[in-house]
N, C-alpha and C positions, 0 to 999 in steps of 0.2 A: 232480618236474620243476620245479615252482614254487619248491620249497625250494632247489634248486640255483641257479636264476637269482637268488634273493634273496641267497644267499651270495656269488655273483659280484659282484653290485652292492654288497655291503657291504665288499668288499675295497678299501681306498683305493689309488689308482694310485701307482706308485713315483715318489718325488720325485727330480727331477734335481739333480745336484750343481751348485753355482754355477759350477764350472769347465766344465760342459757347456753353459752358456748361449751362444746365438749372440753373435757378436762385437758386432753392432749393439746388442743389449740390454745387454751388459756395458759398452759405452762410455757408454750413457745413464745407467746406474747410477753409473759413475765421475763423470760430469758433475754428477750431483745431489750426491754427496758432496763434490766439489771446490767446488761453489757454497756449500755450508753452511760450509765451512772454507777460505776462500780468502785474504782480505786479512789477517785478524787484527784485534783491537780497536785502534783508534786508530793503525794503522800498525805495531803490534807483531806482525810475521809470525813467530809461534812455529813454524809448520809448515804446509805446504799439505796440503789434504786428499788430493790425488793422491799426494803423497810418502808418506803413511802407507799408502796402498793398495799402493804399490810394494814394501813390505816383506813382503807376504803370500806371494808366490811369484814365480818367474821369469817365468811366463806373464803375470801381471798387470803386472809391471814392463815387459815387452816391449810390451804393449798401450799402456801409458802413454807410453813412449818414442815410439811410432809415431803418437801423436795430438797434433798441434801445438796444438790448442785448449786442452789442459790446461796449457800453458806461456805463455799469452798475457798474464797479469797480471804486470806489471813495476813494481817499486818502485825509484825512483832512489836511495833511501836504503840499499838493500841493498849488500853487498860487490860490487866490480866483477866478480869472477869469476862470481858468481851472475847478475848482470845480463847478462853476455856469454853465459852458458850458456842463459838463458831466451830471449834473442834468437835463438840458434842453434836451439834445439829448437822454437821457435814459427815457424820459417821456413815460408812458404806460407800463413799465415793472418793475420788482423788482430790487433792487440795493444791492450791496455789499460794505460795508463801513468799512474803517480802520482808526483808530485814534491812532497815534503813534508819537514819536519824529522824526523830520526830520533827515534823515541819514546825517552824518558828522556835520551838524549844531546842535550839541548836546546841549540839555537843553535850547533851545530857548523857549520863552513864548508860551504857547499853543494858537493855532489859534482859538479864540472864535468866530471870524467872520465866519470861515468855518463851525463850529458846528451850528451857527445860520442859515446858509444857508441850512443845512441838516435837521433841526428840522421840517419844514413843510412837508418833505418827509418821516417822520418816518414810516408812514403806508406802505411805499414801501420797507423798508429795509428787505432784505432776510437773510443777514449775517452781523454781527457786531463784529468787532475785536478791542478791546481797550487795548493797551499796554502802559500804563503811570505809573509814580510813584504814590503811594497812595496819596501823597500830592496834586496831580493834579486831582484826581478823582472827586472832587466836581464840576469841570467844565463840566463833562458829566452826572451828576445826572439828569439834566433836560431832557436830551435825554432818559435816562433809565426809566424815569417816564412816558414817552409817551406810548400810546398803539401801539404795533407793531404786527398787526395780521398776517403779512407775514413772521415774523422772524422765521427762521429754525435753524440757527447756531449762538451761542453766545459765544464769547471768551473773557474772562475778567481775564487776568493774569497780575497783576502789575509787573513792572520791578523793578530791584534793583537799588538804587541810588549808582552810582559809587563813589560818594564822601563820602560815609558813612564809608570808610576804614574798610570794612569787617563786619560791624555791621549788624545784621539780623533784618529786620523790622518785628515785630510781631503784628502790629496793623491790624485792619480789616476795610475794606471800609464799610460804612453804607448805601450804595445804596440798595434799596429794590427791589428785583426781584420778579416777580409775574407770576403765571400761567395764571391769568386772562388777563394780559397785553400781554403775549406772548403765546397764546394758541397752536400754531403750532410748538413749539420748538422741534427739533429733536436731537440737539447736544449742549451740555453745557460743556464748559471748564472754570474753575474758580479757583481762589486762594485767600485766605484770604478775603472772601466776606460773608456777611450775606445772607443766602438763606432761602427760605420758610420752614416752619415747614413740616414734612413729610405728614401731612394731606393735605397741599396745594401745594405739590411738583408736578412736571410734571410726567405724567404717559405714555408718548409716546416717550421717549428718545431712540435713537439708539446708541448714543455716550455720555458717561459721564466720564469726567476727572476732578478730584478735587485734588488739591495740598494743603497741610497744611489744613486739613479738616475744613470746615467753621462752623459757628454758625448761629443760628437764632438771631433776634434782641433781643429776651428775654432771651437767655441763650445758653449754649453749647449743641452740639449734643451728644447723647449717642449712643453706638453701636447698641442698638435696633432701634434707629432712622435710622441709616445707613441701617440696614437690611430691615426696612420697606420701605425705598426709593427704594432699589434694587428689593424688592419683587413686588413693583408696576410697575416696568419697565421690564417686562419679555421679551421684544423685544430687549434688549441691544445687540449690536454687538461688541462694544469696551468699556471696563471698566478699568479706571486707577484711583487708589486711593493711593495717597502718603501722609502720615501724619507722621511727626516727631515732629513738634511743633503744638500745637492746636489739639492734637489727641483726638478723642472721648473717653468718659469714657467706659471702658470695665469691664467685670467681673474680680474680683481679681484673680491672677494666682492660688492661692490655692483653689479657689472655682470652677474653670472651669471644672476640671475632675469630681468632685462630682456632678456638676450641669448638665453636658452634657456627661454622660458616654457612652450612646448608641445612635446610629443614630435614632432608633425608638422613642426615647424620645425627639428628636429635631424636630422642624418644618422646614424641608428642603424646599428650593425653588430652582427652576431651571431657568437658563438662557440658553435656548437651542440654541439660535442663536449666542452665544458669540464666536468671533474669536480671540479676544485679551483680555488678562487679565494681569494687572500689579498691584501688591499690594506691597507697601513699607510702613513699619510702625513698631510700637512696637509689641512685641510678643503677648501680650494679645489681641490686636485689630485684628491682622492678623489671629490668631488662631480662635477666636470666629467667624469671618466671614467665614473662610474656613469650619468650622464645621457646618455651615448652608447652604452652597452653593453647588449646583449641576451644573456642566458644561459639555459640550459635550466631549466625550472621544477623538474625533478627532480634538479638538481645536488646531490650529496651533501655537499660540504664548502665552506662559505663563511665567511671570516674577514675582517671589516672593522673596522679600528681607525683612528680619526680623532684627530689632534692639534689641539686648539683653542689657537692661539698667542696671544701677548700682544697682537696687533692687535685682538682682540675684547675690549673692555673693558665693553661693555654686556651685563649679565646677561640682558636680555630678547632680545637678539640671539642669545646662546648658547642660550636656550630654543628659539628658532626653528630653530637648527641641529639639535637633537635630533629634531624632528619632520619636517624637510624633507631630511635627508641622503639617504634612500632615495627615488628617484623613483617615480612612480605605476606605471610599467611593471615595476618590480622589487618591488612591494608584496607579492608572494607570499612573499618572504623573511621579512617580519614576520608574515604570516598563518600560517606554519608553526610559530610560537612559541606554541602553545597550552599546551605543557608546558615552562616556561622558568625559568631561574634568573637572578636579578639579584645581581651581586657588586659591592660597594663596600668593599674592605678598608680598615680603619682605617690612617691614616698615609699613604695614597696618594690621588691624585685621579683614579683610573681607575674608570669605571663600565662594567660589561659585562652585556649581555643575551645569554644563551646557551641553546641547545637542541640536544641533550638537556642537562638541568641539569648544570652544571659541578660536579665534586667534586675534591678534592685527590688522590684516588686515580687520577684520569685523567692519568697522568704522560706518556703518549704521545698522539699525535694520534689522535683517534677517527676511524673510517672515515666517520661521518656526523655533521656538526656545522654549526650556523649560529650565528655570534657577531657582535654589533655592539657595539663598544666606543668609548669616548671618553676621551681623556687631556686633562685640563684643565691649562692653564698655571698654575703656582702663584702667579704675580703678579697674577692677575685679581681685582679687588676684588668680593667677593660680599656684599651686604647681609645683615644678621642675619635679615631677614624672608623670605629666599629659601633654599630647599633645592634645590641643583642635582641631588642624588641623586633626589629625588622627581620633579623636572621631567624628568630623563632617563628614568626608568622610565615615566612617563606619556606622554612624547613618542614614545618608540620603540614602546611596546606599545599605544598608544591605538587603533591600527587592528586590534588582534588580539583574538580571542575567547579570552582566557586562562582556562584551566580549572585548571591546576596551577602554582602560583607558589612558588619557593624564594627566600627572601631571605637570602643569605649575607652577613651584616653589614648589617642593615636601614639605609636612609638616615635620617639624623636629620630630624625635622620642623622646620618653621619657621612663622612667622605666616601667610605667604601660601601655604605648601605643606605643609599638615598631612596627617596620615594619613587623615583623612576624605576629602580630595580624591583621595588616592592610591587608596583602595578604591572610590570612586565610578567610577573608570575601568575597573574589572574586575567588572561585575555578574554575570558567568557563572562566577566563581571557585568551584571545588569543593574544592580542597585547598590548604592553605597550610602551608609549612614555613619556620620561622625558626631560623636558627643564627647564633651570634655569642657575644661575651663578655657578661658581666653589665653592662658599660658600654655596650654597643650596644643591647641589647634593652630597650626602655622599656615601662612598663606602659600608656602611652597608645596604644601600637600595638593592644592588644587592646580598650581602651576604645572605639576608633573602630569596632570591629566589633559593639559592643553597641547594640541598638535603643533609641532614646530613649523615655522614658515619655510617655504621653498624659494629658490632663487627666482622662479617665474612669478612670484607673488601669491601662489596658492599655498595650500597647507598639506603637510604630511598626514598619513593615517595616524590618528591619536592612539595612545594606549587605552586599553579597555574600550574598543570600538563599539561594543554592544551596550555600554552604559547609557541608561535612560532616566534613572531616578537618582537624585542627589539630595540628601537630607542632612542638615547641620543643626545640632543643638549645642549652643555655647553658653556656659554658665559664667557669671561674673565673679571674680575673686575680689576680696576687700581692697579698695583703694588702688586697684591695678587695671581697671578697665578705662582706658583713655579713648577719647574720640578718634585721634589719628590711628590708633592701633586697630580699633574696630572697623574704621573706614578702609584700612589696608586689607583686612580680611574680606570684606564685602566686595571690594574691587577685584581681588584675586578670584573670587567665585564668579563675578560677572565676566572677567576676562576669559576664564575657562569656558563659560557658556558661549561667549561670542566666538572664540576660536573654534570650538567644536561645531557651531552652526556654520561657520565658513568652510569647514571641512566636510559638510554634509553628514555629520553624525550628531545631529541636534539633540540636546537633552530634552526629554519630554516634560519632566517635572522637577522643580527645585523648591525645597522647603527650608526656610531659615527661621530659626527660633532662638532668640536671645533672652535669657532670663536671669533674674537676680533673686537669690534665695532670701528667706526671711532673716537668717542669721547674718548674711552678708549685708543686707540693708541696714540692720541694726548697728553693725560695726563701721559702716561707711560714713565718712564725713561729708560726702557730696550732698548738696541740696537737690531736692526733686527737680528744681528748675534746670540744674545742670544736666541731669540725666535726660530730661525731655529735650534739651537743646542738642545733645548728642544724637538722639533719635531723629530729630528734624534734619540733621546733617546727612543722614543715611537715606533720606527719601529719594534723592536724585539718582544715586547709583542703583537703588532697588527698582526704581521705575525703568531704568535702562535695562536691567536684567530681564524684565518682563518681555522685552522685545526679542530676546534670544532663545526663549524656551516656550513651550506650549502652555504650561501651567506654572505659575510662580506664587508662592505663599510666603509671607513673613509675619512675625509676631514678636511682641515684647511682653514679658511677664515680670511682675514685681511681687516680692513678698511670698513666693512659693517655697515650700520646704523641699520639694523636688520638682524636676521638670515634669509637668503633667502629660506631656506628649510621649517622651521616651522613658518615663518612669525611672530616671537615673538621678542621682544626687552626688555632688562633689563638695 
């Protein structure tokens, strides 16, 4: 009897055919497939996912025909008969409309006939995305003037004319957006557009992204207008404000501290649902906004980039900017940077502190990230005795207990801003990773970590006494990696390890990786035998290094596009 019941339980139930699924479940499956293959890359609508399902059988085709939601995505760049067919099949439901240049057939005349077909259905538009050059925006003004009571998402970002040869268009589209015409708007993405005055702006936005901050038809926005707009949209979940040209007028820099010295004297406002914050702009604008803004301490994504303009000519004033940009009530943003990377690529004037540490493999936006960056105006005179890179690193992270630090392109030292001063700011450092070219990584970086000798023959307590892991990734530049230069770097690392071992703060692990990219190898005139000879000359100092640390690893890589270990390229 027990054996019979066991056999009955062992028999798997008969599987139902997909054709026998309830209609409701089948429609859900169709919707998932249609979402995965709907618009096509960059407007190239090779085929809709639902159209492929219709080829399976007549029943599936009938289900697709009878479901208007599957036909709601409409591209104005498609043939007129297809646009007309989609409008007919989507009858009774809201529609999503895109108006853009046809892919590949660049700069064809805008399809006015397609827009004329869409106009009678303006009341059904749920989302509207317009990506045209500003010269062609008048063609869509009539559509934007219509009442759209169902509109929830509006994306109006003019594209750049590829024939302008790098010239930046600073004009503004004169279309008039209105809260009365789009009362249900939840998401607004715009660039160089006239928007309503703060009194008539939307108050129910969940997403607000504005690039090159706009104006009203009667004049430019002020920072108090920006703050008024944000204060009225307390339910914002994503906020992106990038302004470099057309920036709103802010308080003069010399009046900001006297006007807003204490948080109690400011009218702070909170965006408690915010999950993404990205602010790019001039220092006065970004600072004034941050000094009024309250955000959740667990906000996953924060990206702040400040442009230091030519009006700041005093290098000591710039130094103060590094340390005072983030107000006290937002200090938690810096406190979360215990595992941080500092990036200062050669050839640019951008300094970035980022956690999790930034790598070139991070091509897409990470779900969780905190970054604070500064763009320096190239015309600012910087004395030879000052290193803005070191001052930025110390100014931003001076409030943080940094335990893991990655220097991607270490900042060069100077007389007043040496590596000793930099490491003094991070007494809790446990892991240090240095990556860059042989021109960036200097031996005195590791000398600064070596304890000084005492008169009695012993050693002083070194900087960063908790340092246990040191990782160096050094890339070779064309024709500039000489044997003596590399030997000097390795000996400096070995001397640091020896001195710390004598001071009873022994390094646990040292990893050295020297690599040559494929491009560098192709440009280099050195023979492989010469490179191998240089590597042979390093064996003795590398073997000595093994006696001063618990674990020592070294490697040489040739012909790699990027460093396979640290995923960075130079």
